[in-house]
N, CA, C and O atoms as a GROMACS GRO file, in nm:
protein
  492
    1UNK      N    1  13.115  12.942   6.037
    1UNK     CA    2  13.137  12.843   6.141
    1UNK      C    3  13.032  12.854   6.249
    1UNK      O    4  12.969  12.959   6.263
    2UNK      N    5  13.012  12.746   6.327
    2UNK     CA    6  12.917  12.747   6.438
    2UNK      C    7  12.980  12.800   6.564
    2UNK      O    8  13.098  12.837   6.566
    3UNK      N    9  12.900  12.802   6.669
    3UNK     CA   10  12.950  12.847   6.798
    3UNK      C   11  12.927  12.736   6.900
    3UNK      O   12  12.834  12.657   6.888
    4UNK      N   13  13.014  12.733   6.998
    4UNK     CA   14  12.993  12.637   7.105
    4UNK      C   15  12.867  12.676   7.179
    4UNK      O   16  12.840  12.794   7.200
    5UNK      N   17  12.791  12.579   7.219
    5UNK     CA   18  12.668  12.609   7.290
    5UNK      C   19  12.556  12.638   7.194
    5UNK      O   20  12.462  12.710   7.231
    6UNK      N   21  12.559  12.587   7.074
    6UNK     CA   22  12.453  12.610   6.977
    6UNK      C   23  12.336  12.517   7.002
    6UNK      O   24  12.330  12.407   6.946
    7UNK      N   25  12.244  12.559   7.087
    7UNK     CA   26  12.128  12.477   7.116
    7UNK      C   27  12.153  12.372   7.221
    7UNK      O   28  12.072  12.280   7.236
    8UNK      N   29  12.262  12.380   7.295
    8UNK     CA   30  12.285  12.289   7.406
    8UNK      C   31  12.347  12.157   7.366
    8UNK      O   32  12.363  12.070   7.452
    9UNK      N   33  12.385  12.137   7.238
    9UNK     CA   34  12.442  12.009   7.199
    9UNK      C   35  12.584  11.994   7.250
    9UNK      O   36  12.634  11.882   7.264
   10UNK      N   37  12.652  12.106   7.279
   10UNK     CA   38  12.789  12.100   7.326
   10UNK      C   39  12.887  12.081   7.212
   10UNK      O   40  13.007  12.070   7.236
   11UNK      N   41  12.839  12.078   7.090
   11UNK     CA   42  12.927  12.060   6.975
   11UNK      C   43  12.906  12.175   6.878
   11UNK      O   44  12.795  12.226   6.863
   12UNK      N   45  13.013  12.215   6.815
   12UNK     CA   46  13.005  12.323   6.717
   12UNK      C   47  13.115  12.303   6.613
   12UNK      O   48  13.221  12.248   6.643
   13UNK      N   49  13.088  12.346   6.494
   13UNK     CA   50  13.188  12.343   6.387
   13UNK      C   51  13.275  12.467   6.403
   13UNK      O   52  13.227  12.580   6.394
   14UNK      N   53  13.403  12.446   6.428
   14UNK     CA   54  13.490  12.561   6.447
   14UNK      C   55  13.588  12.576   6.331
   14UNK      O   56  13.656  12.678   6.320
   15UNK      N   57  13.597  12.476   6.245
   15UNK     CA   58  13.682  12.487   6.126
   15UNK      C   59  13.635  12.384   6.025
   15UNK      O   60  13.594  12.274   6.062
   16UNK      N   61  13.642  12.419   5.899
   16UNK     CA   62  13.605  12.326   5.793
   16UNK      C   63  13.703  12.344   5.678
   16UNK      O   64  13.747  12.455   5.646
   17UNK      N   65  13.734  12.235   5.617
   17UNK     CA   66  13.823  12.240   5.501
   17UNK      C   67  13.792  12.122   5.413
   17UNK      O   68  13.774  12.010   5.462
   18UNK      N   69  13.785  12.144   5.285
   18UNK     CA   70  13.762  12.037   5.190
   18UNK      C   71  13.885  12.022   5.103
   18UNK      O   72  13.945  12.122   5.062
   19UNK      N   73  13.920  11.900   5.074
   19UNK     CA   74  14.032  11.876   4.985
   19UNK      C   75  14.151  11.819   5.059
   19UNK      O   76  14.143  11.786   5.177
   20UNK      N   77  14.261  11.810   4.988
   20UNK     CA   78  14.382  11.751   5.042
   20UNK      C   79  14.457  11.854   5.126
   20UNK      O   80  14.473  11.969   5.087
   21UNK      N   81  14.504  11.809   5.243
   21UNK     CA   82  14.590  11.894   5.328
   21UNK      C   83  14.720  11.820   5.350
   21UNK      O   84  14.722  11.701   5.382
   22UNK      N   85  14.828  11.892   5.333
   22UNK     CA   86  14.957  11.832   5.367
   22UNK      C   87  14.968  11.827   5.519
   22UNK      O   88  14.892  11.891   5.591
   23UNK      N   89  15.062  11.751   5.563
   23UNK     CA   90  15.084  11.739   5.708
   23UNK      C   91  15.110  11.877   5.768
   23UNK      O   92  15.055  11.910   5.873
   24UNK      N   93  15.192  11.954   5.705
   24UNK     CA   94  15.224  12.088   5.755
   24UNK      C   95  15.104  12.178   5.756
   24UNK      O   96  15.085  12.256   5.850
   25UNK      N   97  15.019  12.171   5.651
   25UNK     CA   98  14.899  12.254   5.646
   25UNK      C   99  14.800  12.214   5.754
   25UNK      O  100  14.734  12.299   5.813
   26UNK      N  101  14.790  12.086   5.780
   26UNK     CA  102  14.700  12.037   5.884
   26UNK      C  103  14.745  12.089   6.021
   26UNK      O  104  14.663  12.137   6.100
   27UNK      N  105  14.873  12.079   6.048
   27UNK     CA  106  14.927  12.128   6.176
   27UNK      C  107  14.902  12.278   6.187
   27UNK      O  108  14.862  12.327   6.293
   28UNK      N  109  14.925  12.352   6.077
   28UNK     CA  110  14.902  12.497   6.079
   28UNK      C  111  14.755  12.529   6.104
   28UNK      O  112  14.725  12.620   6.181
   29UNK      N  113  14.664  12.457   6.040
   29UNK     CA  114  14.520  12.478   6.059
   29UNK      C  115  14.480  12.451   6.204
   29UNK      O  116  14.407  12.529   6.265
   30UNK      N  117  14.530  12.342   6.258
   30UNK     CA  118  14.497  12.307   6.397
   30UNK      C  119  14.552  12.411   6.495
   30UNK      O  120  14.487  12.444   6.594
   31UNK      N  121  14.672  12.461   6.468
   31UNK     CA  122  14.730  12.564   6.555
   31UNK      C  123  14.646  12.692   6.550
   31UNK      O  124  14.623  12.755   6.654
   32UNK      N  125  14.600  12.730   6.430
   32UNK     CA  126  14.515  12.851   6.418
   32UNK      C  127  14.383  12.830   6.492
   32UNK      O  128  14.334  12.921   6.560
   33UNK      N  129  14.325  12.711   6.478
   33UNK     CA  130  14.199  12.682   6.547
   33UNK      C  131  14.219  12.692   6.698
   33UNK      O  132  14.139  12.752   6.768
   34UNK      N  133  14.326  12.631   6.746
   34UNK     CA  134  14.353  12.638   6.891
   34UNK      C  135  14.378  12.780   6.936
   34UNK      O  136  14.333  12.821   7.043
   35UNK      N  137  14.451  12.857   6.855
   35UNK     CA  138  14.480  12.995   6.890
   35UNK      C  139  14.352  13.079   6.894
   35UNK      O  140  14.333  13.159   6.986
   36UNK      N  141  14.266  13.062   6.796
   36UNK     CA  142  14.146  13.145   6.791
   36UNK      C  143  14.033  13.094   6.881
   36UNK      O  144  13.952  13.173   6.930
   37UNK      N  145  14.028  12.964   6.902
   37UNK     CA  146  13.916  12.908   6.980
   37UNK      C  147  13.960  12.846   7.113
   37UNK      O  148  13.877  12.794   7.188
   38UNK      N  149  14.088  12.851   7.141
   38UNK     CA  150  14.140  12.790   7.264
   38UNK      C  151  14.070  12.837   7.390
   38UNK      O  152  14.026  12.755   7.470
   39UNK      N  153  14.059  12.970   7.410
   39UNK     CA  154  13.992  13.017   7.532
   39UNK      C  155  13.847  12.967   7.541
   39UNK      O  156  13.800  12.932   7.649
   40UNK      N  157  13.778  12.965   7.426
   40UNK     CA  158  13.640  12.917   7.426
   40UNK      C  159  13.635  12.767   7.461
   40UNK      O  160  13.546  12.722   7.533
   41UNK      N  161  13.731  12.691   7.408
   41UNK     CA  162  13.737  12.548   7.439
   41UNK      C  163  13.766  12.525   7.587
   41UNK      O  164  13.708  12.437   7.651
   42UNK      N  165  13.858  12.604   7.640
   42UNK     CA  166  13.890  12.594   7.784
   42UNK      C  167  13.767  12.627   7.868
   42UNK      O  168  13.737  12.556   7.964
   43UNK      N  169  13.696  12.734   7.831
   43UNK     CA  170  13.576  12.773   7.905
   43UNK      C  171  13.469  12.665   7.894
   43UNK      O  172  13.403  12.633   7.992
   44UNK      N  173  13.453  12.609   7.774
   44UNK     CA  174  13.353  12.504   7.755
   44UNK      C  175  13.387  12.381   7.839
   44UNK      O  176  13.300  12.319   7.900
   45UNK      N  177  13.516  12.346   7.842
   45UNK     CA  178  13.558  12.230   7.923
   45UNK      C  179  13.535  12.258   8.072
   45UNK      O  180  13.491  12.170   8.146
   46UNK      N  181  13.564  12.381   8.115
   46UNK     CA  182  13.542  12.417   8.256
   46UNK      C  183  13.393  12.409   8.290
   46UNK      O  184  13.357  12.361   8.397
   47UNK      N  185  13.307  12.456   8.199
   47UNK     CA  186  13.163  12.447   8.223
   47UNK      C  187  13.118  12.302   8.233
   47UNK      O  188  13.038  12.266   8.319
   48UNK      N  189  13.170  12.220   8.144
   48UNK     CA  190  13.134  12.078   8.145
   48UNK      C  191  13.178  12.012   8.276
   48UNK      O  192  13.103  11.935   8.336
   49UNK      N  193  13.300  12.043   8.320
   49UNK     CA  194  13.350  11.987   8.446
   49UNK      C  195  13.268  12.037   8.564
   49UNK      O  196  13.241  11.961   8.658
   50UNK      N  197  13.228  12.164   8.560
   50UNK     CA  198  13.146  12.219   8.668
   50UNK      C  199  13.010  12.149   8.674
   50UNK      O  200  12.960  12.117   8.782
   51UNK      N  201  12.949  12.126   8.556
   51UNK     CA  202  12.820  12.056   8.553
   51UNK      C  203  12.834  11.914   8.608
   51UNK      O  204  12.749  11.867   8.684
   52UNK      N  205  12.943  11.846   8.569
   52UNK     CA  206  12.966  11.710   8.619
   52UNK      C  207  12.987  11.711   8.770
   52UNK      O  208  12.936  11.625   8.841
   53UNK      N  209  13.064  11.810   8.820
   53UNK     CA  210  13.088  11.822   8.963
   53UNK      C  211  12.956  11.846   9.037
   53UNK      O  212  12.928  11.781   9.138
   54UNK      N  213  12.876  11.941   8.987
   54UNK     CA  214  12.747  11.971   9.050
   54UNK      C  215  12.655  11.850   9.049
   54UNK      O  216  12.582  11.826   9.145
   55UNK      N  217  12.658  11.774   8.940
   55UNK     CA  218  12.576  11.654   8.932
   55UNK      C  219  12.620  11.552   9.038
   55UNK      O  220  12.536  11.491   9.104
   56UNK      N  221  12.752  11.534   9.053
   56UNK     CA  222  12.802  11.440   9.155
   56UNK      C  223  12.762  11.486   9.295
   56UNK      O  224  12.719  11.406   9.378
   57UNK      N  225  12.776  11.617   9.321
   57UNK     CA  226  12.738  11.671   9.453
   57UNK      C  227  12.590  11.644   9.478
   57UNK      O  228  12.552  11.598   9.586
   58UNK      N  229  12.507  11.674   9.378
   58UNK     CA  230  12.362  11.654   9.392
   58UNK      C  231  12.330  11.506   9.418
   58UNK      O  232  12.247  11.474   9.504
   59UNK      N  233  12.396  11.416   9.346
   59UNK     CA  234  12.374  11.273   9.366
   59UNK      C  235  12.415  11.230   9.506
   59UNK      O  236  12.345  11.153   9.571
   60UNK      N  237  12.529  11.282   9.553
   60UNK     CA  238  12.575  11.248   9.688
   60UNK      C  239  12.478  11.302   9.793
   60UNK      O  240  12.448  11.233   9.891
   61UNK      N  241  12.427  11.424   9.773
   61UNK     CA  242  12.331  11.482   9.867
   61UNK      C  243  12.202  11.400   9.868
   61UNK      O  244  12.145  11.375   9.973
   62UNK      N  245  12.156  11.360   9.749
   62UNK     CA  246  12.034  11.280   9.741
   62UNK      C  247  12.052  11.146   9.810
   62UNK      O  248  11.962  11.097   9.877
   63UNK      N  249  12.171  11.086   9.792
   63UNK     CA  250  12.199  10.958   9.858
   63UNK      C  251  12.202  10.976  10.010
   63UNK      O  252  12.145  10.895  10.083
   64UNK      N  253  12.268  11.081  10.056
   64UNK     CA  254  12.274  11.106  10.201
   64UNK      C  255  12.135  11.131  10.257
   64UNK      O  256  12.102  11.082  10.365
   65UNK      N  257  12.052  11.206  10.183
   65UNK     CA  258  11.916  11.232  10.227
   65UNK      C  259  11.837  11.102  10.234
   65UNK      O  260  11.765  11.079  10.331
   66UNK      N  261  11.851  11.017  10.132
   66UNK     CA  262  11.778  10.889  10.131
   66UNK      C  263  11.821  10.802  10.249
   66UNK      O  264  11.738  10.736  10.312
   67UNK      N  265  11.951  10.800  10.278
   67UNK     CA  266  12.000  10.720  10.392
   67UNK      C  267  11.948  10.776  10.524
   67UNK      O  268  11.907  10.699  10.611
   68UNK      N  269  11.949  10.908  10.539
   68UNK     CA  270  11.898  10.970  10.662
   68UNK      C  271  11.748  10.944  10.677
   68UNK      O  272  11.700  10.916  10.787
   69UNK      N  273  11.675  10.953  10.567
   69UNK     CA  274  11.532  10.927  10.570
   69UNK      C  275  11.505  10.782  10.611
   69UNK      O  276  11.418  10.757  10.694
   70UNK      N  277  11.580  10.688  10.555
   70UNK     CA  278  11.563  10.547  10.590
   70UNK      C  279  11.592  10.525  10.739
   70UNK      O  280  11.522  10.449  10.805
   71UNK      N  281  11.695  10.591  10.791
   71UNK     CA  282  11.729  10.577  10.933
   71UNK      C  283  11.618  10.637  11.020
   71UNK      O  284  11.580  10.578  11.122
   72UNK      N  285  11.567  10.754  10.982
   72UNK     CA  286  11.457  10.816  11.057
   72UNK      C  287  11.335  10.725  11.057
   72UNK      O  288  11.268  10.710  11.159
   73UNK      N  289  11.305  10.664  10.942
   73UNK     CA  290  11.189  10.574  10.935
   73UNK      C  291  11.211  10.451  11.022
   73UNK      O  292  11.118  10.405  11.088
   74UNK      N  293  11.333  10.397  11.023
   74UNK     CA  294  11.364  10.282  11.108
   74UNK      C  295  11.343  10.318  11.256
   74UNK      O  296  11.282  10.242  11.331
   75UNK      N  297  11.395  10.434  11.296
   75UNK     CA  298  11.378  10.477  11.436
   75UNK      C  299  11.231  10.497  11.471
   75UNK      O  300  11.187  10.460  11.580
   76UNK      N  301  11.155  10.555  11.379
   76UNK     CA  302  11.012  10.577  11.404
   76UNK      C  303  10.940  10.443  11.418
   76UNK      O  304  10.852  10.429  11.503
   77UNK      N  305  10.977  10.345  11.336
   77UNK     CA  306  10.916  10.212  11.351
   77UNK      C  307  10.948  10.152  11.487
   77UNK      O  308  10.862  10.091  11.551
   78UNK      N  309  11.073  10.171  11.533
   78UNK     CA  310  11.111  10.120  11.666
   78UNK      C  311  11.030  10.190  11.775
   78UNK      O  312  10.979  10.125  11.866
   79UNK      N  313  11.018  10.324  11.765
   79UNK     CA  314  10.941  10.398  11.866
   79UNK      C  315  10.794  10.354  11.864
   79UNK      O  316  10.734  10.338  11.970
   80UNK      N  317  10.739  10.334  11.746
   80UNK     CA  318  10.599  10.290  11.737
   80UNK      C  319  10.583  10.151  11.798
   80UNK      O  320  10.484  10.125  11.865
   81UNK      N  321  10.679  10.062  11.775
   81UNK     CA  322  10.673   9.928  11.835
   81UNK      C  323  10.678   9.938  11.987
   81UNK      O  324  10.607   9.866  12.057
   82UNK      N  325  10.764  10.027  12.038
   82UNK     CA  326  10.772  10.046  12.184
   82UNK      C  327  10.640  10.102  12.238
   82UNK      O  328  10.593  10.057  12.343
   83UNK      N  329  10.582  10.198  12.168
   83UNK     CA  330  10.453  10.254  12.212
   83UNK      C  331  10.344  10.145  12.210
   83UNK      O  332  10.261  10.139  12.300
   84UNK      N  333  10.346  10.061  12.108
   84UNK     CA  334  10.247   9.954  12.100
   84UNK      C  335  10.265   9.854  12.214
   84UNK      O  336  10.167   9.807  12.271
   85UNK      N  337  10.390   9.822  12.247
   85UNK     CA  338  10.415   9.733  12.360
   85UNK      C  339  10.362   9.795  12.490
   85UNK      O  340  10.303   9.726  12.572
   86UNK      N  341  10.385   9.925  12.507
   86UNK     CA  342  10.336   9.993  12.628
   86UNK      C  343  10.184   9.992  12.632
   86UNK      O  344  10.125   9.969  12.738
   87UNK      N  345  10.120  10.016  12.517
   87UNK     CA  346   9.972  10.009  12.513
   87UNK      C  347   9.924   9.869  12.547
   87UNK      O  348   9.823   9.853  12.616
   88UNK      N  349   9.995   9.769  12.498
   88UNK     CA  350   9.957   9.630  12.528
   88UNK      C  351   9.972   9.602  12.677
   88UNK      O  352   9.886   9.538  12.737
   89UNK      N  353  10.079   9.648  12.738
   89UNK     CA  354  10.097   9.630  12.884
   89UNK      C  355   9.985   9.701  12.960
   89UNK      O  356   9.935   9.648  13.059
   90UNK      N  357   9.947   9.820  12.915
   90UNK     CA  358   9.839   9.896  12.979
   90UNK      C  359   9.707   9.820  12.968
   90UNK      O  360   9.631   9.812  13.064
   91UNK      N  361   9.680   9.763  12.849
   91UNK     CA  362   9.557   9.684  12.833
   91UNK      C  363   9.558   9.562  12.925
   91UNK      O  364   9.454   9.526  12.982
   92UNK      N  365   9.674   9.500  12.940
   92UNK     CA  366   9.686   9.386  13.032
   92UNK      C  367   9.655   9.428  13.175
   92UNK      O  368   9.584   9.357  13.246
   93UNK      N  369   9.707   9.541  13.217
   93UNK     CA  370   9.681   9.588  13.353
   93UNK      C  371   9.533   9.618  13.371
   93UNK      O  372   9.478   9.593  13.479
   94UNK      N  373   9.467   9.672  13.268
   94UNK     CA  374   9.324   9.703  13.278
   94UNK      C  375   9.241   9.575  13.287
   94UNK      O  376   9.142   9.570  13.360
   95UNK      N  377   9.280   9.472  13.213
   95UNK     CA  378   9.204   9.346  13.213
   95UNK      C  379   9.234   9.260  13.335
   95UNK      O  380   9.152   9.176  13.372
   96UNK      N  381   9.349   9.278  13.396
   96UNK     CA  382   9.388   9.200  13.515
   96UNK      C  383   9.437   9.296  13.622
   96UNK      O  384   9.557   9.308  13.646
   97UNK      N  385   9.341   9.366  13.688
   97UNK     CA  386   9.384   9.473  13.780
   97UNK      C  387   9.464   9.424  13.900
   97UNK      O  388   9.548   9.500  13.950
   98UNK      N  389   9.444   9.302  13.948
   98UNK     CA  390   9.519   9.256  14.065
   98UNK      C  391   9.657   9.206  14.031
   98UNK      O  392   9.737   9.179  14.121
   99UNK      N  393   9.686   9.192  13.906
   99UNK     CA  394   9.813   9.132  13.867
   99UNK      C  395   9.928   9.230  13.866
   99UNK      O  396  10.044   9.190  13.854
  100UNK      N  397   9.897   9.358  13.880
  100UNK     CA  398  10.009   9.451  13.877
  100UNK      C  399  10.083   9.446  14.009
  100UNK      O  400  10.024   9.418  14.113
  101UNK      N  401  10.208   9.472  14.005
  101UNK     CA  402  10.293   9.465  14.123
  101UNK      C  403  10.260   9.580  14.216
  101UNK      O  404  10.259   9.696  14.175
  102UNK      N  405  10.231   9.547  14.343
  102UNK     CA  406  10.200   9.655  14.437
  102UNK      C  407  10.324   9.740  14.461
  102UNK      O  408  10.437   9.693  14.444
  103UNK      N  409  10.303   9.864  14.500
  103UNK     CA  410  10.420   9.949  14.527
  103UNK      C  411  10.501   9.892  14.642
  103UNK      O  412  10.445   9.837  14.737
  104UNK      N  413  10.629   9.904  14.633
  104UNK     CA  414  10.719   9.853  14.735
  104UNK      C  415  10.738   9.956  14.844
  104UNK      O  416  10.751  10.076  14.816
  105UNK      N  417  10.741   9.912  14.968
  105UNK     CA  418  10.770  10.002  15.080
  105UNK      C  419  10.921  10.006  15.094
  105UNK      O  420  10.986   9.903  15.109
  106UNK      N  421  10.974  10.124  15.088
  106UNK     CA  422  11.118  10.138  15.092
  106UNK      C  423  11.169  10.134  15.234
  106UNK      O  424  11.271  10.070  15.261
  107UNK      N  425  11.102  10.199  15.328
  107UNK     CA  426  11.148  10.197  15.465
  107UNK      C  427  11.051  10.272  15.555
  107UNK      O  428  10.990  10.370  15.514
  108UNK      N  429  11.039  10.225  15.676
  108UNK     CA  430  10.952  10.292  15.774
  108UNK      C  431  11.033  10.308  15.901
  108UNK      O  432  11.104  10.218  15.944
  109UNK      N  433  11.020  10.425  15.961
  109UNK     CA  434  11.083  10.450  16.092
  109UNK      C  435  10.970  10.488  16.186
  109UNK      O  436  10.899  10.586  16.163
  110UNK      N  437  10.955  10.413  16.292
  110UNK     CA  438  10.847  10.436  16.387
  110UNK      C  439  10.907  10.445  16.526
  110UNK      O  440  10.988  10.362  16.567
  111UNK      N  441  10.866  10.546  16.597
  111UNK     CA  442  10.915  10.562  16.732
  111UNK      C  443  10.793  10.582  16.822
  111UNK      O  444  10.713  10.673  16.798
  112UNK      N  445  10.777  10.501  16.925
  112UNK     CA  446  10.666  10.513  17.020
  112UNK      C  447  10.722  10.535  17.160
  112UNK      O  448  10.822  10.477  17.200
  113UNK      N  449  10.655  10.621  17.228
  113UNK     CA  450  10.692  10.641  17.367
  113UNK      C  451  10.565  10.628  17.447
  113UNK      O  452  10.470  10.704  17.427
  114UNK      N  453  10.562  10.535  17.538
  114UNK     CA  454  10.444  10.511  17.620
  114UNK      C  455  10.470  10.568  17.760
  114UNK      O  456  10.573  10.540  17.822
  115UNK      N  457  10.376  10.646  17.806
  115UNK     CA  458  10.390  10.701  17.943
  115UNK      C  459  10.257  10.675  18.014
  115UNK      O  460  10.153  10.656  17.952
  116UNK      N  461  10.264  10.676  18.142
  116UNK     CA  462  10.142  10.662  18.222
  116UNK      C  463  10.111  10.798  18.283
  116UNK      O  464  10.201  10.877  18.310
  117UNK      N  465   9.984  10.825  18.303
  117UNK     CA  466   9.950  10.953  18.365
  117UNK      C  467  10.014  10.966  18.504
  117UNK      O  468  10.038  10.865  18.570
  118UNK      N  469  10.040  11.087  18.546
  118UNK     CA  470  10.104  11.109  18.674
  118UNK      C  471  10.016  11.058  18.786
  118UNK      O  472   9.896  11.082  18.787
  119UNK      N  473  10.076  10.989  18.878
  119UNK     CA  474  10.004  10.939  18.994
  119UNK      C  475   9.940  10.804  18.974
  119UNK      O  476   9.897  10.742  19.071
  120UNK      N  477   9.933  10.758  18.854
  120UNK     CA  478   9.872  10.625  18.839
  120UNK      C  479   9.982  10.522  18.851
  120UNK      O  480  10.100  10.548  18.825
  121UNK      N  481   9.939  10.408  18.888
  121UNK     CA  482  10.039  10.303  18.910
  121UNK      C  483  10.035  10.206  18.794
  121UNK      O  484   9.928  10.168  18.745
  122UNK      N  485  10.145  10.169  18.756
  122UNK     CA  486  10.153  10.070  18.650
  122UNK      C  487  10.136   9.931  18.704
  122UNK      O  488  10.122   9.917  18.825
  123UNK      N  489  10.134   9.832  18.628
  123UNK     CA  490  10.117   9.694  18.672
  123UNK      C  491  10.227   9.642  18.757
  123UNK      O  492  10.223   9.527  18.799
   0.00000   0.00000   0.00000
């Protein structure tokens, strides 16, 4: 008989019989196969499920990475567009120097005290 995992096909011959089998003989043969190869079949099924699980996890991670990359690229395009707009505004200010808005005066406080020298007469 073959073994499970023979060259990675995942299939193996675990029992062979030629000729006529009665219903009872078939059931007996299948029970013996399950008894002798059951643990191996369970292990093989667990390995297969683990590979499928790992494949799904990997696919989900790749999808999440692709989505994050697309979002990062979108944000970078937005930042580059903003930088280009700022460069364009700067070029405009250089070509039209008087057109920029002068700084605004927020507030001035001025206090003057006028005195006349001692002894002089005012008007």
